[in-house]
LOFITOR-6311 format. One record per residue (C-alpha): residue number from 1; x, y, z. Coordinates in Angstrom, 2 decimals, decimal comma. Layout:
% LOFITOR-6311
NUM / X / Y / Z
...
//
This chain:
% LOFITOR-6311
1 / 0,01 / 0,00 / 0,01
2 / 1,49 / 3,35 / -1,02
3 / 1,67 / 6,40 / 1,18
4 / -1,07 / 8,11 / -0,91
5 / -3,43 / 5,15 / -0,41
6 / -2,80 / 5,21 / 3,36
7 / -3,62 / 8,92 / 3,48
8 / -6,81 / 8,39 / 1,45
9 / -7,95 / 5,54 / 3,73
10 / -7,24 / 7,68 / 6,78
11 / -9,34 / 10,55 / 5,37
12 / -12,17 / 8,12 / 4,50
13 / -12,11 / 6,77 / 8,05
14 / -12,25 / 10,20 / 9,57
15 / -15,06 / 11,24 / 7,29
16 / -17,14 / 8,15 / 8,25
17 / -17,09 / 9,54 / 11,79
18 / -17,48 / 13,29 / 11,11
19 / -20,27 / 13,21 / 8,51
20 / -22,81 / 11,56 / 10,86
21 / -21,92 / 14,20 / 13,46
22 / -22,53 / 16,96 / 10,92
23 / -25,85 / 15,37 / 9,89
24 / -26,95 / 15,12 / 13,53
25 / -26,51 / 18,86 / 13,99
26 / -29,12 / 19,65 / 11,29
27 / -32,72 / 20,43 / 12,20
28 / -34,07 / 18,36 / 9,28
29 / -35,40 / 15,03 / 10,65
30 / -35,31 / 13,53 / 7,16
31 / -31,56 / 13,54 / 6,98
32 / -30,16 / 13,99 / 10,49
33 / -30,66 / 10,32 / 11,35
34 / -29,23 / 8,79 / 8,19
35 / -26,57 / 6,17 / 8,66
36 / -23,31 / 6,50 / 6,74
37 / -22,23 / 3,03 / 5,57
38 / -19,11 / 3,99 / 3,64
39 / -17,11 / 6,91 / 2,27
40 / -14,92 / 6,56 / -0,81
41 / -12,56 / 9,35 / -1,75
42 / -11,12 / 10,04 / -5,19
43 / -7,34 / 9,61 / -5,71
44 / -6,61 / 13,26 / -5,05
45 / -9,10 / 13,33 / -2,09
46 / -10,89 / 16,29 / -3,75
47 / -14,18 / 14,37 / -4,13
48 / -15,86 / 11,79 / -1,88
49 / -18,86 / 9,59 / -2,36
50 / -20,85 / 9,12 / 0,75
51 / -22,93 / 5,91 / 0,89
52 / -25,99 / 5,93 / 3,12
53 / -28,22 / 3,16 / 4,50
54 / -31,66 / 3,23 / 2,83
55 / -33,31 / 0,30 / 4,67
56 / -36,00 / 2,33 / 6,39
57 / -36,80 / 4,75 / 3,57
58 / -39,30 / 4,62 / 0,72
59 / -38,25 / 5,64 / -2,83
60 / -39,88 / 9,08 / -2,38
61 / -38,13 / 9,62 / 0,99
62 / -34,80 / 8,65 / -0,59
63 / -35,21 / 11,18 / -3,34
64 / -36,16 / 13,87 / -0,90
65 / -33,24 / 13,06 / 1,36
66 / -30,77 / 13,24 / -1,59
67 / -32,23 / 16,59 / -2,59
68 / -31,80 / 17,94 / 0,96
69 / -28,29 / 16,53 / 1,21
70 / -27,27 / 18,30 / -1,97
71 / -28,48 / 21,54 / -0,38
72 / -26,45 / 21,06 / 2,82
73 / -23,32 / 19,55 / 1,25
74 / -21,44 / 22,85 / 1,73
75 / -22,35 / 22,96 / 5,42
76 / -21,16 / 19,39 / 5,87
77 / -17,93 / 20,22 / 4,03
78 / -17,33 / 23,23 / 6,33
79 / -18,11 / 21,15 / 9,41
80 / -15,50 / 18,60 / 8,38
81 / -12,87 / 21,28 / 7,69
82 / -13,45 / 22,98 / 11,01
83 / -13,61 / 19,90 / 13,20
84 / -10,39 / 18,46 / 11,72
85 / -8,56 / 21,71 / 11,10
86 / -8,19 / 20,92 / 7,40
87 / -7,48 / 23,58 / 4,76
88 / -10,06 / 22,01 / 2,45
89 / -12,46 / 19,10 / 2,57
90 / -13,63 / 16,91 / -0,34
91 / -16,75 / 17,75 / -2,29
92 / -19,46 / 15,31 / -1,29
93 / -21,86 / 13,35 / -3,46
94 / -24,43 / 11,24 / -1,67
95 / -25,83 / 7,91 / -2,78
96 / -27,80 / 5,17 / -1,11
97 / -25,90 / 1,96 / -0,62
98 / -27,07 / -0,90 / -2,81
99 / -24,50 / -3,34 / -1,35
100 / -26,67 / -4,35 / 1,64
101 / -29,52 / -5,40 / -0,65
102 / -27,13 / -7,28 / -2,94
103 / -25,53 / -8,98 / 0,07
104 / -28,84 / -10,13 / 1,49
105 / -29,99 / -11,37 / -1,96
106 / -26,78 / -13,41 / -2,28
107 / -27,26 / -14,90 / 1,12
108 / -30,83 / -15,89 / 0,14
109 / -29,55 / -17,52 / -2,99
110 / -26,92 / -19,50 / -1,04
111 / -29,65 / -20,69 / 1,34
112 / -31,76 / -21,85 / -1,58
113 / -28,78 / -23,70 / -3,12
114 / -27,99 / -25,50 / 0,17
115 / -31,65 / -26,49 / 0,57
116 / -31,67 / -27,96 / -2,94
117 / -28,50 / -29,90 / -2,21
118 / -30,03 / -31,31 / 0,94
119 / -33,18 / -32,28 / -0,94
120 / -31,14 / -33,93 / -3,67
121 / -29,12 / -35,88 / -1,10
122 / -32,27 / -37,02 / 0,66
123 / -33,71 / -38,33 / -2,59
124 / -30,57 / -40,34 / -3,34
//
């Protein structure tokens, strides 16, 4: 792992902690309780994708939350700069995390496969 990759991972780790703090300070109940599942910074650490948990939100609520997050992205950026003493913080883009759904779907498929194997063994 190069020195640059280490720095990027360190920034991602710090942002995973700071962004939920910044969201909690907002008065908007639609976004202040969102869970950050991951943060991925670009190579130069000038941009960062923030992945959020969508498990308790409808499609309409997700769209509204993303719209509100775009409005407060500058505030969150300033909060991160001030709390860490950084000269600049990455520009944030927010997305809902699809990985959790994919993971649960894969687990379900593995369960089905193992059940079929058991059924085939029982028939033999």
